[in-house]
KOLKE-962370 format. One line per field, with one value per residue: residue number from 1; x, y, z of N, C-alpha, C in turn. Coordinates in Angstrom, 1 decimal. Atoms other than C-alpha are relative to their C-alpha. Example, Ala and Ser with C-alpha at 12.3 -4.5 7.8 and 13.67 -1.06 7.14 Angstrom:
BEGIN
i	1; 2
n_u	0.9; -0.9
n_v	-1.2; -1.1
n_w	0.0; 0.0
ca_u	12.3; 13.7
ca_v	-4.5; -1.1
ca_w	7.8; 7.1
c_u	0.9; -0.8
c_v	1.2; 1.1
c_w	0.0; 0.8
! end
This chain:
BEGIN
i	1; 2; 3; 4; 5; 6; 7; 8; 9; 10; 11; 12; 13; 14; 15; 16; 17; 18; 19; 20; 21; 22; 23; 24; 25; 26; 27; 28; 29; 30; 31; 32; 33; 34; 35; 36; 37; 38; 39; 40; 41; 42; 43; 44; 45; 46; 47; 48; 49; 50; 51; 52; 53; 54; 55; 56; 57; 58; 59; 60; 61; 62; 63; 64; 65; 66; 67; 68; 69; 70; 71; 72; 73; 74; 75; 76; 77; 78; 79; 80; 81; 82; 83; 84; 85; 86; 87; 88; 89; 90; 91; 92; 93; 94; 95; 96; 97; 98; 99; 100; 101; 102; 103; 104; 105; 106; 107; 108; 109; 110; 111; 112; 113; 114; 115; 116; 117; 118; 119; 120; 121; 122; 123; 124; 125; 126; 127; 128; 129; 130; 131; 132; 133; 134; 135; 136; 137; 138; 139; 140; 141; 142; 143; 144; 145; 146; 147; 148; 149; 150; 151; 152; 153; 154; 155; 156; 157; 158; 159; 160; 161; 162; 163; 164; 165; 166; 167; 168; 169; 170; 171; 172; 173; 174; 175; 176; 177; 178; 179; 180; 181; 182; 183; 184; 185; 186; 187; 188; 189; 190; 191; 192; 193; 194; 195; 196; 197; 198; 199; 200; 201; 202; 203; 204; 205; 206; 207; 208; 209; 210; 211; 212; 213; 214; 215; 216; 217; 218; 219; 220; 221; 222; 223; 224; 225; 226; 227; 228; 229; 230; 231; 232; 233; 234; 235; 236; 237; 238; 239; 240; 241; 242; 243; 244; 245; 246; 247; 248
n_u	0.8; -0.9; 0.5; 1.1; 1.2; 0.6; -0.8; 0.4; -1.1; 0.3; 1.3; 1.0; 1.2; 1.0; 1.2; 0.7; -0.8; -0.2; -1.0; 0.4; -1.3; -1.0; -1.4; 0.1; -1.0; 0.5; -0.5; 0.7; -0.7; 0.8; 0.3; 0.5; 1.3; -0.1; 1.3; -0.2; 1.1; -0.1; 1.3; 0.8; -0.6; -1.5; -0.6; -0.3; 0.4; -0.9; -1.3; 0.3; 0.2; -1.3; -0.8; 0.6; -0.1; 1.3; -0.3; -1.4; -0.4; -0.4; -1.4; -0.5; -0.3; 0.7; -0.5; 0.8; -0.5; -1.2; 0.3; 0.3; 1.3; 0.3; 0.0; 0.6; 1.4; 0.9; -0.3; -1.3; 0.3; 0.8; -0.8; -0.2; 1.3; 0.3; -0.7; 0.6; 1.4; 0.5; 1.3; 0.6; 0.7; 1.4; -0.2; -0.1; 0.4; 0.8; 1.4; 0.7; -0.7; 0.1; -1.2; -1.0; -0.5; -0.8; -1.3; -0.6; -0.4; -1.4; -0.6; 0.3; -0.6; -1.5; -0.6; 0.5; 0.4; 1.2; 1.2; 0.0; -1.0; 0.6; 1.0; -0.8; -0.7; 1.1; 0.5; -1.0; -0.1; 1.2; -0.1; -1.0; 0.7; 1.1; 1.3; 0.2; 1.3; 0.7; -0.4; 1.1; 0.6; -0.4; -0.4; 1.2; 0.5; -1.0; -0.2; -1.2; -1.1; -0.2; -0.6; -1.4; -0.7; -0.1; -1.0; -1.3; -0.2; -0.4; -1.3; -1.0; 0.1; -1.2; -1.1; -0.9; -1.1; 0.3; 1.5; 0.3; 1.3; 0.4; 1.0; 0.8; 1.1; 0.8; 1.4; 0.5; 0.3; -1.1; -0.2; -0.6; -1.3; -0.8; -0.2; -1.0; -1.3; -0.5; -0.3; -1.3; -1.1; -0.2; -0.6; -1.4; -0.6; -0.2; -0.9; 0.7; -0.4; -1.4; -0.2; 1.3; 0.2; 1.4; 0.4; 1.1; 0.2; 0.3; -1.2; -0.1; -0.2; -1.4; -0.8; 0.1; -0.4; -1.3; -1.3; -0.4; 1.0; -0.5; 0.9; -0.1; 0.5; -0.5; -0.5; -1.3; 0.1; -0.5; -0.7; 0.2; -0.7; 0.9; 1.1; -0.3; -0.8; 0.9; 0.9; -0.8; -0.7; -0.1; 0.2; 1.3; 1.0; 0.5; 0.8; 1.2; 0.8; 0.4; 1.0; 1.2; 0.6; 0.5; 1.2; 1.0
n_v	-1.2; -1.1; -1.1; -0.8; -0.2; -1.3; -0.8; -1.4; -0.7; -1.4; -0.4; -0.9; -0.2; -0.8; -0.3; -1.2; -0.5; 0.9; 0.9; 1.4; 0.8; -0.9; 0.6; 1.4; 0.9; 1.4; 1.0; 1.2; 1.0; 0.9; 1.2; -0.3; -0.4; -1.0; -0.5; -1.4; -0.3; -1.3; -0.5; -0.6; -1.3; 0.0; 0.0; 1.3; 0.1; -1.0; 0.8; 0.9; -0.8; -0.5; 1.2; 0.3; -1.1; -0.6; -1.3; -0.3; -0.6; -1.4; 0.1; 1.4; 0.8; 1.3; 0.9; 1.2; 1.0; -0.5; -1.2; -1.2; -0.4; -1.4; -1.0; 0.5; -0.4; 1.1; 0.9; 0.7; 1.0; 1.1; 1.2; 0.4; 0.4; 1.4; 1.0; -0.1; 0.1; -0.8; 0.4; -1.1; 0.3; 0.4; 0.8; -1.0; 0.6; -0.8; 0.5; 0.3; 1.2; 1.3; 0.5; 0.3; -1.3; -0.6; 0.7; -0.1; -1.4; -0.3; 0.7; -0.7; -1.3; 0.1; 1.1; 0.2; 1.4; 0.3; 0.2; 1.3; -0.1; -0.8; 0.8; 0.9; -0.7; -0.5; 1.2; 0.5; -0.9; 0.2; 1.3; -0.2; -0.7; 0.9; -0.4; 0.6; -0.1; -1.3; -0.9; -0.9; -0.7; -1.3; -0.2; -0.2; 1.3; 0.8; -0.4; -0.8; 0.9; 0.4; -1.2; -0.1; 1.1; -0.5; -1.0; 0.7; 0.7; -1.1; -0.5; 1.0; 0.3; -0.2; 0.7; -1.1; 0.3; -0.7; -0.2; -1.0; 0.3; -1.0; 0.5; 1.0; 0.7; -1.1; 0.0; 1.4; 0.8; 0.8; 1.2; -0.5; -0.5; 1.1; 0.5; -0.9; 0.3; 1.3; -0.2; -0.7; 0.9; 1.1; -0.6; -0.2; 1.3; 0.6; -0.8; -0.8; -1.4; 0.0; -1.1; -0.7; -1.0; 0.1; -0.9; 0.7; -0.4; 1.3; 0.6; 1.4; 0.1; -0.4; 1.0; 1.2; -0.1; -0.7; 0.4; -1.2; -1.0; -1.4; -0.8; -1.3; -0.9; -1.4; -0.3; 0.7; 1.4; 0.1; 1.2; 1.0; 1.3; 1.2; -0.2; 0.4; -1.1; -1.2; 0.3; 0.0; -1.3; -0.7; -1.4; -0.4; -0.4; 1.2; 0.7; -0.7; 0.3; 1.4; 0.1; -0.6; 0.8; 1.2; -0.3; -0.6
n_w	0.0; 0.0; 0.9; -0.5; 0.9; -0.2; -0.9; -0.1; -0.8; -0.5; 0.7; -0.6; 0.7; -0.7; 0.7; -0.6; -1.1; -1.1; 0.3; -0.3; -0.1; -0.5; 0.3; -0.2; 0.6; 0.0; 1.0; 0.0; 0.9; 0.8; -0.7; -1.3; -0.2; -1.0; -0.5; -0.5; -0.9; -0.6; -0.3; 1.1; 0.4; -0.2; 1.3; 0.6; 1.4; 0.7; 0.3; 1.1; 1.3; 0.4; 0.5; 1.3; 0.9; 0.2; -0.4; -0.1; -1.3; 0.0; 0.0; -0.2; 1.2; -0.1; 1.0; 0.0; 1.0; 0.6; 0.8; -0.8; 0.5; -0.4; 1.0; 1.2; 0.2; 0.0; 1.2; -0.2; -1.1; 0.5; 0.1; -1.4; -0.5; 0.5; -0.9; -1.4; -0.1; -1.1; -0.5; -0.7; -1.2; 0.4; 1.2; 1.1; 1.2; 0.9; -0.3; 1.3; 0.7; -0.7; -0.6; 1.0; 0.6; -1.0; -0.1; 1.3; 0.3; 0.1; 1.1; 1.3; -0.1; -0.1; 0.8; 1.3; 0.1; 0.8; -0.9; -0.7; -1.0; -1.0; -0.7; -0.9; -1.2; -0.9; -0.7; -0.9; -1.1; -0.8; -0.7; -1.0; -1.2; -0.4; 0.6; 1.3; 0.6; -0.4; 1.1; 0.4; -1.1; -0.2; -1.4; -1.0; -0.4; -0.8; -1.4; -0.3; 0.1; 1.4; 0.6; -0.4; 0.8; 1.4; 0.0; 0.0; 1.3; 1.0; -0.4; 0.4; 1.4; 0.8; -0.7; -0.4; -0.9; -1.3; -0.2; -1.1; -0.5; -0.9; -0.9; 0.7; -0.8; -0.6; 0.3; 0.2; -1.2; -0.4; 0.9; 1.3; -0.3; -0.1; 1.3; 0.7; -0.6; 0.5; 1.5; 0.1; -0.5; 1.0; 1.2; -0.4; -0.1; 1.3; 0.8; 1.0; -0.3; -0.4; -1.0; -0.3; -1.1; -0.4; -1.0; -0.8; -1.5; -0.6; -0.6; 0.2; 1.4; 0.3; -0.6; 0.8; 1.4; 0.2; -0.6; -0.6; -0.3; -0.2; -0.7; 0.5; -1.0; 0.2; 1.3; 0.3; -0.4; -1.4; -0.2; 1.1; -0.3; 0.0; -0.9; -1.4; -0.5; -0.2; -1.2; -1.2; 0.0; -1.2; 0.3; -0.7; 1.0; 0.7; -1.0; -0.1; 1.2; -0.1; -1.1; 0.5; 1.0; -0.7; -0.8; 0.9
ca_u	0.0; 2.9; 1.2; -1.1; -4.6; -5.7; -3.6; -4.8; -2.1; -3.1; -6.7; -8.9; -12.5; -15.1; -18.7; -20.3; -17.4; -17.7; -14.6; -15.3; -11.8; -8.8; -5.5; -6.6; -3.9; -4.8; -3.3; -5.2; -3.0; -4.2; -5.9; -7.3; -10.9; -11.0; -14.1; -14.3; -16.3; -17.1; -19.9; -22.7; -21.3; -17.7; -17.0; -17.1; -19.1; -17.1; -14.0; -15.6; -16.7; -13.2; -11.7; -14.1; -13.3; -16.9; -15.7; -12.4; -10.4; -9.8; -6.2; -4.1; -3.3; -5.3; -3.9; -6.1; -4.8; -1.6; -3.3; -3.1; -6.8; -6.6; -5.7; -7.8; -11.0; -14.1; -13.2; -9.7; -11.2; -13.3; -10.6; -10.0; -13.7; -13.9; -11.6; -13.8; -17.2; -19.4; -22.3; -24.4; -26.2; -29.7; -28.5; -29.2; -30.9; -32.5; -36.2; -37.3; -34.9; -35.4; -33.0; -31.3; -30.9; -29.5; -26.8; -26.1; -25.7; -22.0; -21.2; -22.9; -21.4; -17.8; -17.3; -17.9; -19.3; -21.9; -25.4; -25.0; -21.8; -23.6; -26.4; -23.9; -22.1; -25.4; -26.7; -23.4; -23.3; -26.9; -26.2; -23.2; -25.4; -28.0; -30.6; -32.0; -35.0; -35.7; -34.5; -37.8; -38.6; -38.4; -36.7; -40.1; -40.9; -37.9; -37.3; -34.6; -32.3; -32.8; -32.1; -28.8; -27.9; -28.7; -26.6; -23.7; -24.2; -24.0; -20.9; -19.2; -20.2; -16.9; -14.8; -13.4; -10.1; -11.5; -15.1; -16.4; -19.4; -21.4; -23.4; -24.4; -26.5; -28.1; -31.9; -32.2; -33.8; -31.5; -32.1; -31.3; -28.4; -27.0; -27.5; -25.6; -22.9; -22.5; -22.6; -19.8; -17.8; -18.3; -17.3; -14.1; -13.4; -13.9; -11.5; -14.3; -13.4; -9.7; -9.7; -12.7; -13.4; -16.6; -18.2; -20.5; -22.0; -22.4; -19.7; -20.4; -20.6; -17.2; -15.7; -16.8; -16.0; -12.8; -9.2; -8.6; -10.7; -10.2; -11.9; -12.6; -12.8; -12.4; -11.7; -8.7; -8.1; -7.8; -6.7; -6.3; -5.5; -7.0; -10.4; -9.1; -6.6; -9.3; -11.7; -8.8; -7.8; -6.6; -7.1; -9.8; -11.5; -11.7; -12.9; -15.6; -16.7; -16.9; -18.8; -21.3; -21.9; -22.3; -24.9; -26.8
ca_v	0.0; 2.3; 4.3; 7.1; 7.2; 10.5; 13.3; 16.6; 19.1; 22.2; 22.3; 25.2; 25.6; 28.2; 28.8; 32.3; 33.3; 30.3; 28.2; 24.4; 22.9; 24.5; 23.4; 19.8; 17.2; 13.6; 10.6; 7.6; 4.7; 2.6; -0.5; 1.2; 1.5; 4.7; 5.7; 9.5; 10.5; 13.8; 15.8; 17.2; 20.2; 19.1; 19.0; 15.3; 15.6; 18.7; 16.5; 14.0; 16.6; 18.2; 14.7; 14.2; 17.6; 18.7; 21.8; 23.6; 24.4; 28.0; 27.1; 23.9; 21.1; 17.9; 14.9; 12.0; 8.8; 10.6; 13.6; 17.1; 18.2; 21.7; 23.6; 21.5; 22.8; 20.7; 19.3; 18.3; 16.4; 14.1; 11.5; 11.3; 11.1; 7.9; 6.3; 7.3; 6.3; 8.5; 7.1; 10.0; 10.1; 10.0; 7.7; 10.7; 8.5; 10.1; 9.9; 9.8; 6.9; 3.2; 1.3; 0.0; 3.5; 4.8; 2.2; 2.5; 6.3; 6.5; 3.8; 5.8; 9.0; 7.8; 4.8; 3.7; 0.3; -1.3; -1.8; -5.5; -4.8; -2.1; -4.5; -7.1; -4.6; -3.2; -6.7; -7.7; -4.7; -5.1; -8.8; -7.7; -5.6; -8.4; -6.9; -8.8; -8.4; -4.8; -3.2; -1.5; -0.2; 3.5; 4.9; 5.8; 2.1; 1.1; 1.0; 3.1; 0.1; -0.8; 2.8; 2.7; -0.6; 0.9; 3.9; 1.6; -0.4; 2.9; 4.0; 0.7; 0.7; 1.9; -0.4; 2.6; 2.6; 4.8; 4.8; 7.7; 6.9; 9.7; 8.3; 5.0; 3.7; 7.1; 7.0; 3.2; 0.9; -1.4; -4.4; -2.4; -0.7; -4.1; -5.3; -2.3; -2.9; -6.5; -5.4; -2.9; -5.3; -8.0; -5.7; -5.0; -8.6; -9.7; -7.0; -5.3; -2.0; -1.3; 2.0; 3.6; 6.7; 6.4; 9.3; 7.9; 8.8; 5.1; 3.9; 0.2; 0.5; 2.3; -0.3; -3.2; -1.9; 0.1; -0.7; 2.9; 5.6; 9.4; 11.6; 15.1; 17.8; 21.6; 21.4; 19.1; 15.3; 14.9; 11.3; 8.6; 4.9; 1.4; 1.2; -0.5; 2.4; 5.0; 3.3; 3.1; 6.8; 8.8; 12.1; 14.0; 15.5; 12.1; 10.4; 13.1; 12.6; 8.8; 9.1; 11.4; 9.1; 6.1; 7.9; 9.3
ca_w	0.0; -0.7; -3.4; -2.3; -3.8; -2.3; -0.8; 0.6; 1.8; 3.8; 2.4; 3.4; 2.5; 3.5; 2.5; 3.0; 5.2; 7.5; 7.6; 7.3; 6.6; 8.3; 6.6; 6.5; 5.7; 4.7; 2.9; 1.8; 0.5; -2.3; -1.1; 1.9; 3.0; 5.0; 7.1; 7.8; 10.8; 12.5; 13.9; 11.7; 9.8; 10.4; 6.6; 5.9; 2.7; 1.8; 2.0; -0.4; -2.9; -2.9; -3.5; -6.4; -7.9; -7.6; -5.7; -5.4; -2.2; -1.2; -0.5; -0.5; -2.9; -3.7; -5.6; -6.6; -8.3; -9.1; -10.7; -9.1; -9.4; -7.8; -11.0; -13.4; -15.0; -15.4; -18.9; -17.8; -14.8; -16.9; -17.6; -13.8; -13.0; -15.1; -12.6; -9.6; -8.5; -6.2; -4.1; -3.1; 0.3; -1.3; -4.1; -6.5; -9.1; -12.2; -11.3; -15.0; -15.9; -15.2; -13.1; -16.2; -17.7; -14.4; -14.3; -18.0; -17.8; -17.0; -19.6; -22.3; -21.1; -20.8; -23.1; -26.6; -25.7; -28.0; -26.5; -25.9; -23.9; -22.0; -21.1; -19.9; -17.7; -16.3; -15.4; -13.9; -11.7; -10.6; -9.8; -7.8; -5.5; -5.2; -7.6; -10.6; -12.9; -11.9; -15.2; -15.9; -12.5; -11.8; -8.6; -7.1; -7.1; -5.1; -1.3; 0.3; 0.5; -3.1; -4.2; -2.3; -4.1; -7.5; -6.6; -5.8; -9.0; -11.0; -9.1; -10.0; -13.6; -14.9; -12.6; -10.7; -8.9; -6.1; -4.7; -2.6; -0.4; 1.3; 4.3; 2.6; 5.5; 6.4; 6.5; 6.4; 8.9; 10.8; 8.5; 5.3; 7.0; 7.8; 4.3; 2.9; 5.4; 4.3; 0.6; 1.0; 3.1; 0.5; -2.4; -0.5; 0.3; -3.3; -4.5; -6.5; -4.8; -4.5; -2.5; -0.8; 1.3; 3.2; 5.1; 7.9; 11.3; 12.1; 14.5; 14.2; 10.4; 10.3; 12.6; 10.4; 6.9; 7.4; 7.9; 8.8; 10.5; 10.4; 12.9; 11.6; 14.3; 14.0; 10.3; 10.6; 11.0; 14.8; 14.6; 11.9; 12.3; 12.5; 14.1; 17.3; 17.7; 17.3; 19.8; 22.3; 21.7; 24.6; 22.8; 24.8; 21.7; 20.0; 23.2; 23.5; 19.9; 20.3; 23.6; 21.9; 19.0; 21.3; 23.4; 20.4
c_u	0.9; -0.5; -1.2; -1.1; -0.5; 0.9; -0.5; 1.1; -0.5; -1.3; -0.9; -1.2; -1.1; -1.3; -0.7; 0.8; 0.2; 1.0; -0.4; 1.3; 1.1; 1.4; 0.0; 1.1; -0.5; 0.6; -0.8; 0.8; -0.9; -0.2; -0.7; -1.5; 0.0; -1.4; 0.3; -1.2; 0.2; -1.4; -0.7; 0.6; 1.5; 0.8; 0.3; -0.4; 0.8; 1.3; -0.2; -0.1; 1.3; 0.8; -0.5; 0.2; -1.3; 0.0; 1.5; 0.4; 0.3; 1.6; 0.4; 0.1; -0.7; 0.5; -0.8; 0.5; 1.1; -0.2; -0.2; -1.3; -0.2; 0.0; -0.9; -1.5; -0.8; 0.3; 1.2; -0.2; -0.7; 0.7; 0.2; -1.3; -0.4; 0.6; -0.5; -1.5; -0.5; -1.4; -0.5; -0.9; -1.5; -0.1; 0.0; -0.3; -0.8; -1.4; -0.7; 0.6; -0.3; 1.3; 1.1; 0.7; 0.9; 1.4; 0.8; 0.5; 1.5; 0.7; -0.3; 0.7; 1.5; 0.7; -0.7; -0.6; -1.3; -1.1; 0.0; 1.0; -0.5; -1.0; 0.7; 0.6; -1.1; -0.5; 1.0; 0.1; -1.2; 0.0; 1.0; -0.5; -1.2; -1.3; -0.1; -1.4; -0.7; 0.4; -1.0; -0.6; 0.6; 0.5; -1.1; -0.6; 0.9; 0.0; 1.3; 1.2; 0.3; 0.6; 1.5; 0.8; 0.1; 1.1; 1.4; 0.3; 0.5; 1.4; 1.1; 0.0; 1.2; 1.2; 1.0; 1.1; -0.2; -1.5; -0.2; -1.5; -0.4; -1.2; -0.8; -1.1; -1.0; -1.5; -0.6; -0.3; 1.1; 0.3; 0.6; 1.4; 1.0; 0.3; 1.0; 1.4; 0.7; 0.3; 1.3; 1.2; 0.3; 0.7; 1.5; 0.7; 0.3; 1.0; -0.7; 0.4; 1.4; 0.2; -1.3; 0.2; -1.5; -0.3; -1.2; -0.1; -0.2; 1.2; 0.2; 0.3; 1.5; 0.9; 0.1; 0.6; 1.3; 1.2; 0.7; -1.2; 0.7; -1.1; 0.2; -0.6; 0.7; 0.7; 1.3; -0.2; 0.6; 0.8; -0.4; 0.7; -1.0; -1.1; 0.3; 0.8; -0.9; -0.9; 0.8; 0.7; 0.0; -0.1; -1.4; -1.0; -0.6; -0.8; -1.4; -0.9; -0.6; -1.1; -1.4; -0.7; -0.6; -1.3; -1.1; -1.1
c_v	1.3; 1.2; 0.7; 0.2; 1.4; 0.7; 1.4; 0.7; 1.4; 0.5; 0.9; 0.1; 0.7; 0.1; 1.2; 0.5; -0.9; -1.1; -1.5; -0.8; 1.0; -0.6; -1.5; -0.8; -1.5; -0.8; -1.3; -1.0; -0.8; -1.3; 0.2; 0.3; 0.9; 0.5; 1.4; 0.3; 1.4; 0.4; 0.6; 1.4; 0.1; 0.1; -1.3; -0.1; 1.0; -0.7; -0.9; 0.7; 0.7; -1.1; -0.3; 1.1; 0.7; 1.5; 0.2; 0.5; 1.5; 0.1; -1.5; -0.8; -1.4; -0.8; -1.3; -1.0; 0.5; 1.2; 1.2; 0.6; 1.5; 1.0; -0.4; 0.6; -1.2; -1.0; -0.9; -1.1; -1.2; -1.3; -0.6; -0.5; -1.4; -1.0; 0.1; -0.4; 0.7; -0.5; 1.1; -0.4; -0.5; -0.8; 0.9; -0.7; 1.0; -0.5; -0.5; -1.2; -1.3; -0.3; -0.3; 1.2; 0.7; -0.6; 0.1; 1.4; 0.2; -0.8; 0.7; 1.3; -0.1; -1.1; -0.1; -1.5; -0.2; -0.4; -1.4; -0.1; 0.8; -0.8; -1.0; 0.6; 0.4; -1.2; -0.6; 0.8; -0.1; -1.3; 0.1; 0.6; -0.8; 0.4; -0.6; 0.3; 1.2; 1.1; 1.1; 0.9; 1.4; 0.2; 0.1; -1.3; -0.8; 0.4; 0.7; -0.8; -0.3; 1.2; 0.1; -1.0; 0.4; 1.1; -0.6; -0.7; 1.1; 0.5; -1.0; -0.3; 0.1; -0.7; 1.0; -0.5; 0.5; 0.2; 0.9; -0.2; 1.1; -0.6; -1.2; -0.7; 1.1; -0.2; -1.4; -0.6; -0.9; -1.2; 0.5; 0.5; -1.2; -0.6; 0.8; -0.2; -1.3; 0.1; 0.6; -0.8; -1.1; 0.5; 0.1; -1.3; -0.7; 0.7; 0.8; 1.5; 0.0; 1.0; 0.7; 1.0; 0.1; 1.0; -0.7; 0.6; -1.2; -0.7; -1.5; -0.3; 0.3; -1.1; -1.3; 0.1; 0.6; -0.7; 1.2; 0.9; 1.3; 0.7; 1.5; 1.0; 1.4; 0.2; -0.7; -1.5; 0.0; -1.3; -0.9; -1.3; -1.1; 0.2; -0.3; 1.1; 1.2; -0.2; 0.1; 1.4; 0.6; 1.5; 0.4; 0.4; -1.2; -0.8; 0.6; -0.3; -1.4; -0.2; 0.6; -0.8; -1.3; 0.2; 0.5; -1.0
c_w	0.0; -0.8; 0.6; -1.0; 0.1; 1.0; 0.1; 0.9; 0.3; -0.7; 0.9; -0.9; 0.8; -0.9; 0.7; 1.2; 1.2; -0.4; 0.4; 0.2; 0.3; -0.2; 0.2; -0.8; 0.1; -1.1; 0.1; -1.0; -0.8; 0.7; 1.3; -0.1; 1.2; 0.4; 0.6; 0.8; 0.6; 0.3; -1.2; -0.2; 0.2; -1.3; -0.6; -1.5; -0.8; -0.4; -1.2; -1.3; -0.5; -0.7; -1.4; -1.0; -0.3; 0.5; 0.2; 1.4; -0.2; 0.0; 0.2; -1.3; 0.2; -1.2; 0.1; -1.1; -0.8; -0.8; 1.0; -0.5; 0.2; -1.2; -1.2; -0.1; -0.3; -1.2; 0.3; 1.1; -0.5; -0.1; 1.4; 0.6; -0.4; 0.9; 1.4; -0.1; 1.3; 0.3; 0.8; 1.2; -0.4; -1.2; -1.3; -1.4; -0.9; 0.1; -1.3; -0.7; 0.8; 0.7; -1.0; -0.6; 1.0; 0.0; -1.3; -0.3; -0.1; -1.1; -1.3; -0.1; -0.3; -0.8; -1.3; -0.2; -0.8; 1.0; 0.7; 1.2; 1.2; 0.9; 0.9; 1.2; 1.0; 0.8; 0.9; 1.2; 0.9; 0.8; 1.2; 1.3; 0.4; -0.6; -1.4; -0.4; 0.5; -1.1; -0.2; 1.1; 0.1; 1.5; 1.0; 0.4; 0.9; 1.5; 0.1; -0.2; -1.4; -0.8; 0.2; -0.9; -1.5; -0.1; 0.0; -1.3; -1.0; 0.3; -0.5; -1.5; -0.8; 0.7; 0.6; 0.9; 1.4; 0.1; 1.2; 0.4; 1.0; 0.8; -0.6; 0.8; 0.6; -0.5; -0.2; 1.3; 0.3; -0.9; -1.3; 0.2; 0.1; -1.3; -0.8; 0.5; -0.5; -1.5; -0.2; 0.5; -1.0; -1.2; 0.3; 0.0; -1.3; -0.9; -1.1; 0.2; 0.6; 1.2; 0.2; 1.1; 0.3; 1.2; 0.7; 1.4; 0.8; 0.5; -0.3; -1.5; -0.4; 0.5; -0.9; -1.4; -0.3; 0.5; 0.6; 0.2; 0.1; 0.7; -0.3; 1.1; -0.2; -1.3; -0.3; 0.4; 1.4; 0.3; -1.2; 0.3; -0.1; 1.0; 1.5; 0.6; 0.3; 1.2; 1.3; 0.2; 1.4; -0.2; 0.6; -1.0; -0.7; 1.0; 0.1; -1.2; 0.0; 1.0; -0.5; -1.0; 0.7; 0.8; -0.8; -0.3
! end
């Protein structure tokens, strides 16, 4: 895991004069599943969006999969985006498109695959997340857990080197949250996902699916390390955060 998949050096980000990230430094080695945790409004999703190049930092440097993204314009980011998958918190499916068309969308946007190849890829990714025979369903006909699964299938369509998950278990009942946990854990174990960054508020989920956890406090990474090390932390601010999550 010597090669770094994601590196942020001295990254600052503000919105409407409110500072969210304060000189944040972070390295994510290839082959790592990193869970990013922090209080609401701590900048977890901002960190993911910066990594994906969806927004730009006010200061600092960001490198993703060997490419410095900070100076790149939207068009120059497209080749890199093909190497990343993003799972949005609400799945962000296109309401007017069927499940099939949603998963096929990135393939049609970023590849020259013939339609039979697109169909094979779509069905393979849907099978990977445990969904079959739902090609013609619209998002409105799906449960919350199924929408999350379709969102993951779409994120995996291009066989990305890096997958970014924003609160994949948020809003789900315990049964569906457990199924999504098992799915993400299985994708990692099978080698389907090489490197992942997962923003979550769920401590147990983070413990199960990650080999490293990062705690975001005050706009910086307060501590990063294996889950066991984080849970045994002697840092007061990290202890306070964990205690607050456990009692929530």
